[in-house]
MARBA-3410 file (N, C-alpha, C, O; in Angstrom, 1 decimal):
26
-16.6,-48.6,104.9,-15.6,-48.2,103.9,-14.2,-48.7,104.3,-13.8,-48.6,105.5 ~ -13.5,-49.3,103.4,-12.2,-49.8,103.7,-11.2,-48.6,103.8,-11.3,-47.6,103.1 ~ -10.2,-48.8,104.6,-9.2,-47.8,104.8,-8.4,-47.6,103.6,-8.1,-46.4,103.2 ~ -8.0,-48.7,102.9,-7.2,-48.5,101.7,-8.1,-48.2,100.5,-9.2,-48.7,100.4 ~ -7.7,-47.3,99.6,-8.5,-46.8,98.5,-8.6,-48.0,97.5,-7.7,-48.8,97.3
-9.8,-48.1,96.8,-10.0,-49.1,95.9,-9.1,-48.9,94.6,-8.6,-47.8,94.4 ~ -8.9,-50.0,93.8,-8.0,-49.9,92.7,-8.6,-48.8,91.7,-7.8,-48.0,91.1 ~ -9.9,-48.8,91.6,-10.5,-47.8,90.7,-10.2,-46.4,91.2,-9.8,-45.5,90.4 ~ -10.3,-46.1,92.4,-10.1,-44.8,93.0,-8.6,-44.4,92.7,-8.2,-43.3,92.4 ~ -7.7,-45.4,93.0,-6.3,-45.2,92.8,-6.0,-44.8,91.4,-5.3,-43.9,91.1
-6.6,-45.6,90.4,-6.4,-45.3,89.0,-6.8,-43.9,88.7,-6.2,-43.2,88.0 ~ -8.0,-43.5,89.2,-8.5,-42.1,88.9,-7.5,-41.1,89.5,-7.2,-40.1,88.8 ~ -7.0,-41.4,90.7,-6.0,-40.4,91.2,-4.8,-40.3,90.3,-4.2,-39.3,90.1 ~ -4.3,-41.5,89.9,-3.1,-41.5,89.0,-3.4,-40.7,87.7,-2.6,-39.9,87.3 ~ -4.5,-41.0,87.1,-4.9,-40.2,85.9,-4.9,-38.8,86.2,-4.4,-37.9,85.4
-5.5,-38.4,87.3,-5.6,-37.0,87.6,-4.3,-36.4,87.8,-4.0,-35.3,87.3 ~ -3.4,-37.1,88.4,-2.0,-36.6,88.6,-1.3,-36.4,87.3,-0.7,-35.4,87.0 ~ -1.5,-37.4,86.4,-0.8,-37.3,85.1,-1.4,-36.1,84.3,-0.6,-35.3,83.7 ~ -2.7,-35.9,84.4,-3.3,-34.7,83.7,-2.8,-33.4,84.3,-2.5,-32.5,83.6 ~ -2.6,-33.4,85.7,-2.1,-32.2,86.3,-0.7,-31.9,85.8,-0.3,-30.8,85.6
0.1,-33.0,85.8,1.5,-32.8,85.3,1.5,-32.3,83.9,2.3,-31.4,83.5 ~ 0.7,-32.9,83.0,0.6,-32.4,81.6,0.2,-31.0,81.5,0.8,-30.2,80.8 ~ -0.8,-30.6,82.3,-1.2,-29.2,82.3,-0.1,-28.3,82.8,0.1,-27.2,82.3 ~ 0.7,-28.7,83.8,1.7,-27.9,84.3,2.8,-27.7,83.2,3.4,-26.6,83.1 ~ 3.1,-28.8,82.5,4.1,-28.6,81.4,3.7,-27.6,80.4,4.5,-26.8,80.0
2.4,-27.7,79.9,2.0,-26.8,78.9,1.9,-25.4,79.4,1.5,-24.5,78.7
END
């Protein structure tokens, strides 16, 4: 396994963070 996260994993993390922020706002 590579030390750096794959682009796909990074994208999922970003989406999850955005969802978390949206949920926090509501």
